[in-house]
N, C-alpha and C positions, 0 to 999 in steps of 0.2 A: 080564536087566538091561543087557548090554550091546546086545542088540538093540533094546531099548526106546529105548537113549541113542543108537543108529544113527537111529532113526527120526524121533527128536525132532529130531535134528541136520539131516536131511533136509527135515524141514519147514521149519524157522529158514531154510536157504538158498533153499527155495523161496520163502518169505515176503519174504526181503530181494530176491529176482531181481524179483519183483512190484513190490515196491516202488519200488526204483529204476527200473525198466521205466516206472511211471507217472509219476514225479519228471521221467524224461527226457521221456516224451511231453508233459507239462504243460511244461517248459521248450520244446520245439519248437513247441508251440501257441501258446505266448506270442510267441517270437520271429516266428511268420508273423503273428499280430495286429499286433504292432508293424509287420511290413513293409508289411502292408496299409494300415494307418492311413497310414505314411509314403507310399504310392504314392497315396491318397486327396487327401493334401494339395498332392502334388506337381501332380496332375491340376488341382485347384482353382487353384492357381498358375499352371500352364502353360499351361492352355486358353484362357484370354481372351487372352494373347500370341500363341499359335500361330495363333489364329483372325484376328489382326490382322494378321498376316503382316509387321510393323514392326520385330520384334526381329532381330537378325542377330548369330551368334558372331563375336567379334573374330579377325581372322586375324593381324592385325599392329597395332603401334603406328600411329595416323595421324602423317602428317608424314615418315615415313620411305622413300624413294624404293625401289622395287622392280622388280623383271624379272618381268614375268605369263608364266606359262606355260599354254597350253592343250593337252591331248593329244588327237590325233584316231589312235584305235586299231581296227582291224579293218575290217571290211566296210561302205563306206558305204551306209545304207540308212536308210529313213524307221523302221525299227523297231530300228535297232540302236543302240550307246553313239556311234556316230560318225555318227548321224542330222545333218540340217542344223540342227534344231530346238537340239540339244544343243550343237553345236560353235558355232553362231551365237550361242546364249544366253551361252557362256562367253566369248566374244571380245568382245562389248559389255560384260559385266562388267569384263573386262579392260581394255578402251579406256576406259570410263566411271570407271575408279578414278583419283582425282585425284594419287593417288602412284605410278602407273605410268610407269615411264620407257621401257620398250620392252616388246615382247610378242613371244612366242617361240609358234609352231603347230607341235609336234613331231609329225610324222607316220609313222606304221607301219602301212600300208595297203595291200592288194592292189588297191584300187579299190571300185567298186560301181556305183551309181546314177547315171548322167549328170546325171539333173535334180538330185539330192541335191547331187553335187560342185559344179554350176552355182550352187546357192543359196548354198553357203559361199563359193566364188570371187568371187561378185558383193558378197557383204555384205563380205567384206576389201578388196575396192577402195572401197566406200563409206565404211567406217571410216578406210581411210587419207587418204581425201580432206577427212573430217571431224573427223581428228585428223592433221594434217601434222607434228606434232612429236613424235609418238610411232611409231618406227620398228615393221616388222613383217616378223618373219625366220620362213620354213620352215625346220625341223631335220629331216633325213630320219635314221631311225635304221635299221633293217634293210631294210625295203621300202616304196618309193614307186611304185607303178605303176598305170595306167591314172586312174579318177578320183581316186586319191590324188594323182596328178602333176598331173591338172586342178586341184585345190586348191592345191597347192603354188606354182604359177606367180603366185598372188594377192597374194604377199608381195613387199617391196622385193628381198629377196635369199634365195637357197636354199644351205644346208648340209648336207653329207652326210659319211659314213665312207667312206673308200676302197672299202670291201666291201659297201658298200650296194647295194640292188637298185634301179636307177632306170629308168623310161621305161614301154613297154607303150601308146604313145600310138596307141590304136584302139579299135574297139568289135566286141562279139562278141554273138550271139544265137545260142543252141544249144538242142536238144533230142533227142527220140528219136523213130523211126516203128515202129510195130508192127502195120502192117497185114499183113503175111504171116505173122505170129505168129498173129495173130486166125483168119485162114483155117486154118491147120496144125491149131488147137485146136477148130475147128468152131464158133465163136463169131459169131454175126452182130452186126455193128456197127450199131446204130440212133441216127442222130442227126438229128433235124429243125430246120432252120434257116430263118430267113426274111432273105433276103441271100444274095447268090450266094458270096460268101468268109467268111461266118461262121465257119465250121469252118476257117479260117486255120492255127490253131495245132493242130487234132486230131491228135495222136498215132497215131491208128487210122487214118486215113484218107490217102492217097497226096498227095505236095505236088504242086500243079500248077506247072508252067514259069513261068505268069504270076504267080503269087502269091510264086513264089521270086525272080523279078525284081524284083516290088515290093518286098520285103523287102530286098533288096541295096541297092536305091535310098535308102530310108530308113536305113539303116545307115550309107552313104557320107554323107549327110546331116548324120548326128549326127558322123560322124568329122570331117567339114568344118568342124563346129562347135568340134570340139576342137581341131583344127588352129589353128584362127584363135585361139582363145583362149590356146594355147600361144605363139604367134608374138605376141600383144599383152601377155603377161605377160613374156616374155623379148625382148623386142623389141631388137635389135642386138647380141643373145648368143649366138643360135644359129647352130650351124656348118652350112655348105652339105653336108649328105649326103643323099641319096636314102633312105636306109633310116631315117632320122629319126623319120619318121610310119608305120613300117610295121608297129608292133606290138613289135617286138622291145625288149629290156631288156639293159641294160648295168651294170657296175659303177660305184660312185661316180667311182673315177678316171676311166674313159673317159667316164662321163656329164659330168664336169667339161670333158673336152677337146671334147664336143659342144656344148658349151654350156647344159647342160639342168641344171648345177649351177654355183654359184660360188665357193664356199669349202669347205674341208673343216673340221668343227669339231661339236662335241655343244652341247647346250643350256647346258651349264654353262660350255662357252668362250665361246659366243656372249653369255651375260649378262655373264662378266668381262672379256673382251675387246673385243667389240663395242660393246655398251650400255653398259657399264662401272659396272653394278649389279651385284653378285655375287649378293646376296639375292633368292631366287627365291621367288615366291607362285603355286602351282598355283590356276588358276581353272576348272580341268576339271571339268563336271558338277556346279558348285553346287547341289546340293539345296534345296530348300526348307526350313524351319523344321523343319516336323513329321517328314520324313524323318532330317533329323540328330538331332531331339531321339530319336527311336525309337533309334536306332542308339546313342546314348549312354545312354538309359535302358535298353537291353536288355544294354549291358555290365555296368551296375549290377545289374541284375535276377540276372545270371549270379553275380557276385559275392557277392551276397547269400545266394544260393541254397548257393555252396561254403561259407560260413560256417556255415549250418544245417546243412547235411548232412556 
């Protein structure tokens, strides 16, 4: 009798667990259904706006003056976040905003492509001429070297920290040579070219003195362009020092003594004390609406999944 009672209780427990499990699955399925219906209607609403490209997420209320901030972070190259395309676009957005009182380009970069740096510098000059009432300041954080400094001199003034690393006004081209290694490994190098110097950068072939001399002249030409740009941007401010364009770097304190930097101060300091508008709006890499919508939508999906699970 007792055994039958235990068996009956066990069967009842199993049935109850199965029933509760089925109810849970139904609730979960219902939530997923609601979620995907919600997703579908968001898509129907947002797709035409996204396609038109006319909608912008509001940043601040119109009519309130602000200091515009653009960050140049990392190596300057065509494929990086510090590419000329991205930095120039952000600077244009900053200057074109009718409520911008001043623009800060905050730089933390070891340098990079001289071409990309030149693009940014030239655009900074153009924007300053087009918008003479909007000041442009470069603010150096940890590092502003080589191409980073090339860009910095395009501003009205340069601010840094006493411990910032500044300078490296020079040009470098490096590589490796493996011709001896190939011979030791018994590997035969086979390279066919049309043009006497087409294999100029081949690391498995010895470098000819003529080619080395040609590359040195090319580097010196680029270096001279760099020097002229710095002299143009820092006209009347540079100290007479033969090491200034040697490729050396200095602390912010020494850089100010050499005329590479005007004053000490952070982005917040420049906004508050120099531009006199403390509210800062970041214009760095303003992505298109689709990217921003995708990011916000991704966050909502994550929150919804947390509720379901």
